[in-house]
BAKOL-843134 format. One record per residue (C-alpha): residue number from 1; x, z, y; residue in three letters. Coordinates in steps of 0.05 Angstrom, whole numbers, plus 5000, padded with zeros to 4 digits. Each point is the difference from the previous one (the first is absolute). Example, Ala and Ser with C-alpha at 12.3 -4.5 7.8 and 13.67 -1.06 7.14 Angstrom:
% residues 2
+-----+------+------+------+---------+
| num |    x |    z |    y | residuo |
+-----+------+------+------+---------+
|   1 | 5246 | 5156 | 4910 |     ALA |
|   2 | 5027 | 4987 | 5069 |     SER |
+-----+------+------+------+---------+
% end
This chain:
% residues 357
+-----+------+------+------+---------+
| num |    x |    z |    y | residuo |
+-----+------+------+------+---------+
|   1 | 0975 | 1720 | 6801 |     MET |
|   2 | 4929 | 4990 | 5024 |     THR |
|   3 | 4947 | 5054 | 5007 |     TYR |
|   4 | 4966 | 4972 | 4938 |     GLU |
|   5 | 5065 | 5004 | 4961 |     ASN |
|   6 | 5009 | 5072 | 5021 |     ILE |
|   7 | 4929 | 5018 | 4978 |     VAL |
|   8 | 5013 | 4967 | 4932 |     ALA |
|   9 | 5067 | 5036 | 4993 |     LEU |
|  10 | 4974 | 5071 | 5010 |     ILE |
|  11 | 4941 | 4990 | 4953 |     GLY |
|  12 | 4926 | 5015 | 5009 |     LYS |
|  13 | 5010 | 5074 | 4986 |     GLU |
|  14 | 5042 | 5005 | 5063 |     ASN |
|  15 | 4957 | 4957 | 5046 |     GLU |
|  16 | 4967 | 5062 | 5031 |     PRO |
|  17 | 5067 | 5015 | 5033 |     LEU |
|  18 | 4988 | 4938 | 5044 |     LEU |
|  19 | 4933 | 5024 | 5026 |     THR |
|  20 | 5007 | 5076 | 5002 |     HIS |
|  21 | 4981 | 5032 | 5067 |     ALA |
|  22 | 5039 | 5061 | 5018 |     CYS |
|  23 | 4955 | 5055 | 5028 |     THR |
|  24 | 5050 | 5057 | 5004 |     THR |
|  25 | 5043 | 4985 | 5061 |     VAL |
|  26 | 4980 | 4933 | 5029 |     THR |
|  27 | 5048 | 4944 | 5015 |     LYS |
|  28 | 4987 | 5004 | 5076 |     ASP |
|  29 | 5037 | 5067 | 5000 |     GLN |
|  30 | 5063 | 4971 | 4970 |     LEU |
|  31 | 5062 | 4967 | 5030 |     HIS |
|  32 | 4998 | 4936 | 4959 |     LEU |
|  33 | 5055 | 4950 | 4987 |     PRO |
|  34 | 4999 | 4944 | 5051 |     SER |
|  35 | 5046 | 4947 | 5031 |     PRO |
|  36 | 5013 | 5046 | 5059 |     ASP |
|  37 | 5008 | 5065 | 4960 |     PHE |
|  38 | 5070 | 5013 | 5027 |     THR |
|  39 | 4976 | 4995 | 5072 |     ASP |
|  40 | 4938 | 5042 | 4989 |     LYS |
|  41 | 5030 | 5055 | 4957 |     ILE |
|  42 | 5075 | 5004 | 5007 |     PHE |
|  43 | 5011 | 4978 | 5072 |     LEU |
|  44 | 4968 | 5064 | 5029 |     PRO |
|  45 | 5041 | 5042 | 4951 |     SER |
|  46 | 5070 | 5029 | 5007 |     ASN |
|  47 | 5031 | 4943 | 4960 |     ARG |
|  48 | 5059 | 4967 | 5034 |     THR |
|  49 | 5001 | 4927 | 5022 |     VAL |
|  50 | 5047 | 4984 | 4942 |     GLN |
|  51 | 4953 | 5034 | 4951 |     THR |
|  52 | 4941 | 4961 | 5027 |     LEU |
|  53 | 5040 | 4936 | 4990 |     ARG |
|  54 | 5013 | 5018 | 4927 |     ASN |
|  55 | 4928 | 5021 | 4987 |     ILE |
|  56 | 4980 | 4933 | 5028 |     SER |
|  57 | 5051 | 4965 | 4956 |     ALA |
|  58 | 4965 | 5030 | 4939 |     LEU |
|  59 | 4933 | 4974 | 5023 |     PHE |
|  60 | 5026 | 4931 | 5017 |     HIS |
|  61 | 5031 | 4975 | 4935 |     ASN |
|  62 | 4974 | 4967 | 4938 |     GLY |
|  63 | 4931 | 4974 | 4984 |     ARG |
|  64 | 4964 | 5059 | 5034 |     LEU |
|  65 | 5039 | 4990 | 5065 |     SER |
|  66 | 4958 | 5018 | 5060 |     GLY |
|  67 | 4941 | 5029 | 4962 |     THR |
|  68 | 5017 | 5074 | 5005 |     GLY |
|  69 | 5006 | 5005 | 4924 |     TYR |
|  70 | 5062 | 5011 | 4958 |     LEU |
|  71 | 5022 | 4975 | 4932 |     SER |
|  72 | 5065 | 5033 | 4979 |     ILE |
|  73 | 5042 | 4992 | 4938 |     LEU |
|  74 | 5031 | 5067 | 4979 |     PRO |
|  75 | 5053 | 5004 | 4946 |     VAL |
|  76 | 5031 | 5069 | 4995 |     ASP |
|  77 | 4983 | 5008 | 4926 |     GLN |
|  78 | 5072 | 4986 | 4980 |     GLY |
|  79 | 5014 | 5071 | 5021 |     ILE |
|  80 | 4931 | 5033 | 4995 |     GLU |
|  81 | 4986 | 4976 | 4929 |     HIS |
|  82 | 5069 | 4975 | 4976 |     SER |
|  83 | 5024 | 4929 | 5009 |     ALA |
|  84 | 4995 | 4983 | 4926 |     GLY |
|  85 | 4928 | 5023 | 4994 |     ALA |
|  86 | 4980 | 4965 | 5065 |     SER |
|  87 | 5036 | 4934 | 4993 |     PHE |
|  88 | 4998 | 4989 | 4924 |     ALA |
|  89 | 4936 | 4959 | 5008 |     PRO |
|  90 | 5037 | 4954 | 5048 |     ASN |
|  91 | 5076 | 5010 | 5002 |     PRO |
|  92 | 5011 | 4953 | 5058 |     LEU |
|  93 | 4981 | 5058 | 5046 |     TYR |
|  94 | 5063 | 5038 | 4982 |     PHE |
|  95 | 5027 | 4953 | 5054 |     ASP |
|  96 | 4971 | 5027 | 5066 |     PRO |
|  97 | 5003 | 4930 | 5032 |     GLU |
|  98 | 4941 | 4980 | 4955 |     ASN |
|  99 | 4960 | 5059 | 5026 |     ILE |
| 100 | 5009 | 4974 | 5071 |     VAL |
| 101 | 4985 | 4929 | 4978 |     ARG |
| 102 | 4935 | 5023 | 4967 |     LEU |
| 103 | 4978 | 5034 | 5064 |     ALA |
| 104 | 5016 | 4938 | 5042 |     ILE |
| 105 | 4969 | 4949 | 4953 |     GLU |
| 106 | 4942 | 5047 | 4987 |     GLY |
| 107 | 4982 | 4999 | 5074 |     GLY |
| 108 | 5011 | 5075 | 5011 |     CYS |
| 109 | 5006 | 5033 | 5068 |     ASN |
| 110 | 5061 | 5039 | 4976 |     ALA |
| 111 | 5042 | 5022 | 4941 |     VAL |
| 112 | 5012 | 5073 | 4984 |     ALA |
| 113 | 5057 | 5018 | 4953 |     THR |
| 114 | 5064 | 5040 | 4994 |     THR |
| 115 | 5063 | 5008 | 5043 |     PHE |
| 116 | 5045 | 4967 | 4949 |     GLY |
| 117 | 4953 | 4941 | 4987 |     GLY |
| 118 | 4990 | 4982 | 5072 |     LEU |
| 119 | 5072 | 5013 | 5019 |     ALA |
| 120 | 5022 | 4946 | 4950 |     MET |
| 121 | 4959 | 4946 | 5034 |     VAL |
| 122 | 4990 | 5026 | 5071 |     ALA |
| 123 | 5039 | 4946 | 5037 |     ARG |
| 124 | 4962 | 4945 | 4963 |     LYS |
| 125 | 4929 | 5027 | 5006 |     TYR |
| 126 | 4992 | 5054 | 5054 |     ALA |
| 127 | 4981 | 4948 | 5052 |     HIS |
| 128 | 4952 | 4964 | 4952 |     LYS |
| 129 | 4954 | 5057 | 4979 |     ILE |
| 130 | 4993 | 5072 | 5026 |     PRO |
| 131 | 5037 | 5051 | 4958 |     PHE |
| 132 | 4971 | 5068 | 4983 |     ILE |
| 133 | 5056 | 5042 | 4973 |     VAL |
| 134 | 4980 | 5057 | 4954 |     LYS |
| 135 | 5045 | 5059 | 5018 |     ILE |
| 136 | 4982 | 5051 | 4946 |     ASN |
| 137 | 4983 | 4997 | 4926 |     HIS |
| 138 | 4984 | 5040 | 4939 |     ASN |
| 139 | 5056 | 4984 | 4950 |     GLU |
| 140 | 4982 | 5010 | 4927 |     LEU |
| 141 | 5069 | 5010 | 4968 |     LEU |
| 142 | 5005 | 5075 | 5012 |     THR |
| 143 | 4980 | 5037 | 4936 |     TYR |
| 144 | 4948 | 5024 | 4996 |     PRO |
| 145 | 4964 | 4953 | 5048 |     ASN |
| 146 | 4973 | 5032 | 5063 |     ARG |
| 147 | 4957 | 4976 | 5058 |     HIS |
| 148 | 5042 | 5002 | 5063 |     ASP |
| 149 | 5018 | 4949 | 5054 |     GLN |
| 150 | 5072 | 5000 | 5024 |     VAL |
| 151 | 5032 | 4960 | 5056 |     MET |
| 152 | 5041 | 4940 | 4978 |     PHE |
| 153 | 5028 | 4982 | 5069 |     GLY |
| 154 | 4992 | 5009 | 5075 |     SER |
| 155 | 4952 | 4972 | 5051 |     VAL |
| 156 | 5060 | 4969 | 5035 |     LYS |
| 157 | 5015 | 4962 | 4936 |     ASP |
| 158 | 4929 | 4972 | 5002 |     VAL |
| 159 | 5010 | 4978 | 5072 |     TRP |
| 160 | 5067 | 4967 | 4982 |     ASP |
| 161 | 4965 | 4958 | 4948 |     LEU |
| 162 | 4955 | 4970 | 5054 |     GLY |
| 163 | 4938 | 5032 | 4971 |     ALA |
| 164 | 4933 | 5002 | 5035 |     ALA |
| 165 | 4978 | 5065 | 4968 |     ALA |
| 166 | 5020 | 5062 | 4962 |     VAL |
| 167 | 4961 | 5018 | 4937 |     GLY |
| 168 | 4999 | 5069 | 4968 |     ALA |
| 169 | 4962 | 5041 | 4949 |     THR |
| 170 | 4976 | 5072 | 5003 |     ILE |
| 171 | 4973 | 5032 | 4937 |     TYR |
| 172 | 4947 | 5042 | 5033 |     PHE |
| 173 | 4979 | 5060 | 4958 |     GLY |
| 174 | 5067 | 5005 | 4964 |     SER |
| 175 | 5046 | 5061 | 5006 |     GLN |
| 176 | 5050 | 4957 | 5037 |     GLU |
| 177 | 4950 | 4971 | 5050 |     SER |
| 178 | 5018 | 5047 | 5057 |     THR |
| 179 | 5072 | 4976 | 4999 |     ARG |
| 180 | 4978 | 4928 | 4994 |     GLN |
| 181 | 4953 | 5006 | 5060 |     ILE |
| 182 | 5058 | 5026 | 5042 |     GLY |
| 183 | 5048 | 4945 | 4978 |     GLU |
| 184 | 4950 | 4943 | 5009 |     VAL |
| 185 | 4975 | 5027 | 5067 |     SER |
| 186 | 5071 | 4999 | 5027 |     ALA |
| 187 | 5012 | 4931 | 4971 |     ALA |
| 188 | 4937 | 4972 | 5031 |     PHE |
| 189 | 5018 | 5029 | 5068 |     GLU |
| 190 | 5068 | 4966 | 4996 |     GLU |
| 191 | 4969 | 4935 | 4976 |     ALA |
| 192 | 4952 | 4998 | 5059 |     HIS |
| 193 | 5058 | 5016 | 5048 |     ASN |
| 194 | 5039 | 4941 | 4971 |     LEU |
| 195 | 4939 | 4954 | 5006 |     GLY |
| 196 | 4975 | 4995 | 4928 |     MET |
| 197 | 4930 | 5009 | 4971 |     ALA |
| 198 | 4986 | 5054 | 4948 |     THR |
| 199 | 4962 | 4996 | 4934 |     ILE |
| 200 | 4986 | 5061 | 4958 |     LEU |
| 201 | 4983 | 5001 | 4926 |     TRP |
| 202 | 4952 | 5060 | 5001 |     CYS |
| 203 | 5000 | 5016 | 4926 |     TYR |
| 204 | 4978 | 5064 | 4965 |     LEU |
| 205 | 5041 | 5033 | 4945 |     ARG |
| 206 | 4980 | 5065 | 4965 |     ASN |
| 207 | 4981 | 5012 | 4928 |     ASN |
| 208 | 4943 | 5045 | 5023 |     ALA |
| 209 | 4966 | 4939 | 5031 |     PHE |
| 210 | 4979 | 4980 | 4929 |     LYS |
| 211 | 4940 | 5041 | 4982 |     GLN |
| 212 | 4948 | 4992 | 4944 |     ASP |
| 213 | 5022 | 4930 | 4982 |     LYS |
| 214 | 4994 | 4978 | 5073 |     ALA |
| 215 | 5061 | 4979 | 5040 |     ASP |
| 216 | 4992 | 5024 | 5072 |     TYR |
| 217 | 5064 | 4967 | 5021 |     HIS |
| 218 | 4952 | 4944 | 5018 |     VAL |
| 219 | 4943 | 5041 | 5029 |     SER |
| 220 | 4974 | 4980 | 5068 |     ALA |
| 221 | 5004 | 5070 | 5029 |     ASP |
| 222 | 5072 | 5015 | 4979 |     LEU |
| 223 | 5027 | 4930 | 5016 |     THR |
| 224 | 4962 | 5001 | 5065 |     GLY |
| 225 | 5035 | 5065 | 5021 |     GLN |
| 226 | 5067 | 4970 | 4980 |     ALA |
| 227 | 4984 | 4941 | 5045 |     ASN |
| 228 | 4984 | 5047 | 5057 |     HIS |
| 229 | 5067 | 5035 | 4992 |     LEU |
| 230 | 5035 | 4932 | 4999 |     GLY |
| 231 | 4967 | 4979 | 5065 |     ALA |
| 232 | 5019 | 5067 | 5030 |     THR |
| 233 | 5074 | 4987 | 4989 |     ILE |
| 234 | 4990 | 4933 | 5037 |     GLN |
| 235 | 4997 | 4951 | 4943 |     ALA |
| 236 | 4976 | 4934 | 5030 |     ASP |
| 237 | 4973 | 4978 | 4932 |     PHE |
| 238 | 4978 | 5041 | 4940 |     ILE |
| 239 | 5008 | 4977 | 4928 |     LYS |
| 240 | 4952 | 5033 | 4952 |     GLN |
| 241 | 4971 | 4990 | 4931 |     LYS |
| 242 | 4928 | 4977 | 4998 |     LEU |
| 243 | 4955 | 5061 | 4988 |     PRO |
| 244 | 4967 | 5004 | 4932 |     GLU |
| 245 | 4962 | 5066 | 5006 |     ASN |
| 246 | 4986 | 5057 | 5048 |     ASN |
| 247 | 4998 | 5076 | 4999 |     GLY |
| 248 | 5073 | 5018 | 4991 |     GLY |
| 249 | 4995 | 5060 | 5046 |     PHE |
| 250 | 4939 | 5024 | 4962 |     LYS |
| 251 | 5032 | 4993 | 4932 |     ALA |
| 252 | 5063 | 5038 | 5022 |     LEU |
| 253 | 4957 | 5056 | 5029 |     ASN |
| 254 | 4967 | 5014 | 4933 |     MET |
| 255 | 5013 | 5070 | 4972 |     GLY |
| 256 | 5033 | 5055 | 5039 |     SER |
| 257 | 5050 | 4957 | 5038 |     SER |
| 258 | 4990 | 4974 | 5070 |     SER |
| 259 | 5029 | 4933 | 5021 |     TYR |
| 260 | 4994 | 4963 | 5065 |     GLY |
| 261 | 4937 | 4997 | 5043 |     LYS |
| 262 | 4938 | 4959 | 4992 |     LEU |
| 263 | 4932 | 4987 | 5031 |     ASP |
| 264 | 4943 | 4974 | 4957 |     GLU |
| 265 | 4988 | 4946 | 5052 |     ARG |
| 266 | 5065 | 4968 | 4977 |     MET |
| 267 | 4962 | 4981 | 4937 |     TYR |
| 268 | 4929 | 4990 | 5027 |     THR |
| 269 | 5007 | 4969 | 5070 |     GLN |
| 270 | 5071 | 4973 | 5004 |     LEU |
| 271 | 5006 | 4971 | 4931 |     ALA |
| 272 | 4957 | 4975 | 4942 |     ALA |
| 273 | 5013 | 4976 | 4930 |     ASP |
| 274 | 5006 | 4926 | 5015 |     ASN |
| 275 | 5074 | 4977 | 4998 |     PRO |
| 276 | 4994 | 4972 | 5070 |     ILE |
| 277 | 4974 | 5067 | 5027 |     ASP |
| 278 | 5056 | 5038 | 4965 |     LEU |
| 279 | 5051 | 4953 | 5032 |     CYS |
| 280 | 4967 | 5007 | 5068 |     ARG |
| 281 | 5013 | 5075 | 4996 |     TYR |
| 282 | 5074 | 4982 | 4993 |     GLN |
| 283 | 4994 | 4956 | 5062 |     VAL |
| 284 | 4967 | 5057 | 5039 |     LEU |
| 285 | 5060 | 5044 | 4986 |     ASN |
| 286 | 5047 | 4946 | 5027 |     CYS |
| 287 | 4974 | 5018 | 5070 |     TYR |
| 288 | 4938 | 4957 | 4990 |     MET |
| 289 | 5044 | 4940 | 4984 |     GLY |
| 290 | 5051 | 5008 | 5056 |     ARG |
| 291 | 5053 | 5007 | 4946 |     ALA |
| 292 | 4987 | 4940 | 4955 |     GLY |
| 293 | 4980 | 5016 | 4928 |     LEU |
| 294 | 5036 | 4956 | 4950 |     ILE |
| 295 | 4977 | 5013 | 4929 |     ASN |
| 296 | 5047 | 4990 | 4941 |     SER |
| 297 | 4988 | 4947 | 4948 |     GLY |
| 298 | 5014 | 5045 | 4940 |     GLY |
| 299 | 5033 | 4986 | 4934 |     ALA |
| 300 | 4998 | 4934 | 4964 |     SER |
| 301 | 4951 | 4998 | 4942 |     SER |
| 302 | 5008 | 4927 | 4981 |     GLY |
| 303 | 4945 | 4948 | 4999 |     ALA |
| 304 | 4953 | 5041 | 5045 |     SER |
| 305 | 5050 | 5008 | 5057 |     ASP |
| 306 | 4972 | 4944 | 5043 |     LEU |
| 307 | 4929 | 5027 | 4995 |     LYS |
| 308 | 5022 | 5072 | 5014 |     GLN |
| 309 | 5042 | 4979 | 5060 |     ALA |
| 310 | 4940 | 4963 | 5029 |     ALA |
| 311 | 4955 | 5060 | 4990 |     ILE |
| 312 | 5050 | 5047 | 5033 |     THR |
| 313 | 5007 | 4953 | 5059 |     ALA |
| 314 | 4924 | 4996 | 5009 |     ILE |
| 315 | 4993 | 5075 | 4998 |     ILE |
| 316 | 5057 | 5011 | 5050 |     ASN |
| 317 | 4975 | 4946 | 5048 |     LYS |
| 318 | 4927 | 5020 | 4999 |     ARG |
| 319 | 5019 | 5074 | 5009 |     ALA |
| 320 | 5038 | 4983 | 5064 |     GLY |
| 321 | 5070 | 4999 | 4971 |     GLY |
| 322 | 5058 | 4956 | 5022 |     MET |
| 323 | 5023 | 4967 | 4937 |     GLY |
| 324 | 5035 | 5006 | 4933 |     LEU |
| 325 | 5071 | 5017 | 4979 |     ILE |
| 326 | 5002 | 4970 | 4931 |     SER |
| 327 | 5063 | 4997 | 4958 |     GLY |
| 328 | 4997 | 5005 | 4924 |     ARG |
| 329 | 4940 | 4955 | 4993 |     LYS |
| 330 | 5040 | 4946 | 5035 |     ALA |
| 331 | 5072 | 5007 | 4976 |     PHE |
| 332 | 4986 | 5018 | 4928 |     GLN |
| 333 | 4975 | 4930 | 4986 |     ARG |
| 334 | 5029 | 4929 | 5007 |     PRO |
| 335 | 5022 | 4983 | 5071 |     PHE |
| 336 | 4945 | 4948 | 5013 |     LYS |
| 337 | 4946 | 5047 | 4974 |     GLU |
| 338 | 5026 | 5055 | 5045 |     GLY |
| 339 | 4993 | 4954 | 5060 |     VAL |
| 340 | 4929 | 4983 | 4979 |     GLU |
| 341 | 4981 | 5073 | 4993 |     LEU |
| 342 | 5027 | 5017 | 5070 |     LEU |
| 343 | 4964 | 4940 | 5029 |     ASN |
| 344 | 4934 | 5022 | 4967 |     THR |
| 345 | 5007 | 5068 | 5034 |     ILE |
| 346 | 5012 | 4966 | 5066 |     GLN |
| 347 | 4941 | 4953 | 4991 |     ASP |
| 348 | 4954 | 5060 | 4998 |     ILE |
| 349 | 5025 | 5025 | 5068 |     TYR |
| 350 | 4993 | 4929 | 5028 |     LEU |
| 351 | 4929 | 4991 | 4973 |     GLU |
| 352 | 4951 | 5013 | 5057 |     LYS |
| 353 | 4941 | 5009 | 4952 |     LYS |
| 354 | 5033 | 5064 | 4975 |     ILE |
| 355 | 4987 | 5046 | 5058 |     ASP |
| 356 | 5004 | 5075 | 5016 |     ILE |
| 357 | 4947 | 5041 | 4964 |     ALA |
+-----+------+------+------+---------+
% end
C-alpha cells in the first residue's frame, strides 16, 4: 500500500495524525526501533546469548524483518472469550494450523497462541515462524465469571515446543494481581534462563476503573504505570491497549479515598490530549522504549477494521512504539482479507514518510 493509499484509507479527519509534532517528551530522548535494536538495547543487558538469539529471531522474520518493528498475530481468544464466540465468524480457526498459516502468509514476525494449539503443529511449523506461547489465561466457564489469569502449563513446556518467547498476562489493579505478578515474574526469570524472550500483556482489570461514563482501563496514566511494572519484571516487550483518555489516578482519587500517586506534570508536561502524545506516555513507561511497546489491535467491528487498524499503527509508530499485535480484526474475516489487513499494518511501518512525531 502506497503512502497515498494510506492517506485515503484513514480519511481526511485523521490526516492530522500524520503531521502532528509531539512537544511533550521529544523523540530524541527515546530508544526507537531500529535494525540494530537488539545490539543497542539488549546486548548490554543481562539477557543470555540464547535469549538474544531468540529476540533477534522475532525481529528477523516476516515482512518487517530487519526493521526493528514487529507485527504479531495473537489468537488466545478461544480461551479468553470462548471458542464459539471467537471463531463463529470464521470457523476454520477452530483448527490451530490455520492460525499459524495466517501468520505466515500474512507476513508476521511471529504467532502468539495457546499451548494446545501450538503443540498440535509444533514439528511442522516451529522452524518456519517464531512461536510465542501464552502460558496463562482467563477462562470464562467458571460461574459467575471472574477476572483472573491462571497458568495453563510450564515454561519448560514452552521451551520443549521450540518457542522463541513466553507470553503472559497480568491483570494489574485486580484483587488477584499480586499473585499474578509473583507467578509471571518467576516464569519470566525461568524463560530468560532457558533462552527465550518475554512478552507481557499489561492489562488493567477493576470495576472501579469505570467512573462517570469514562473507562479508565484505557487511560494513559494507569496503562503507563502497568507498562512500567511490566518492564520492571523484565518483560522484553509490552503489549498494551491504545490509550483513549487520561486522568485515571485523578478520577479514582475523587471523594475521600486515596489511590496511587500522581504529579500534575504527568498531564501537563509528559502527556497531552493528542492520541500520539497519550501513546508516547506509554512508551516513556516502557523505560523510554527499551522494552518495546506493542499496542493491541482491538476487537473487530466489521467494515471499519482496515481503517481502524491503520490508524492504530500510525499512532503507535509515530509515538515511538514497536508495532501491533492484532488478532480479531484479522482472523474474524475471510483468510485472504485477514492477510490483506496484516499487510496493511506492516506497510505503515515500512513507509518512510510516516516518521516519529
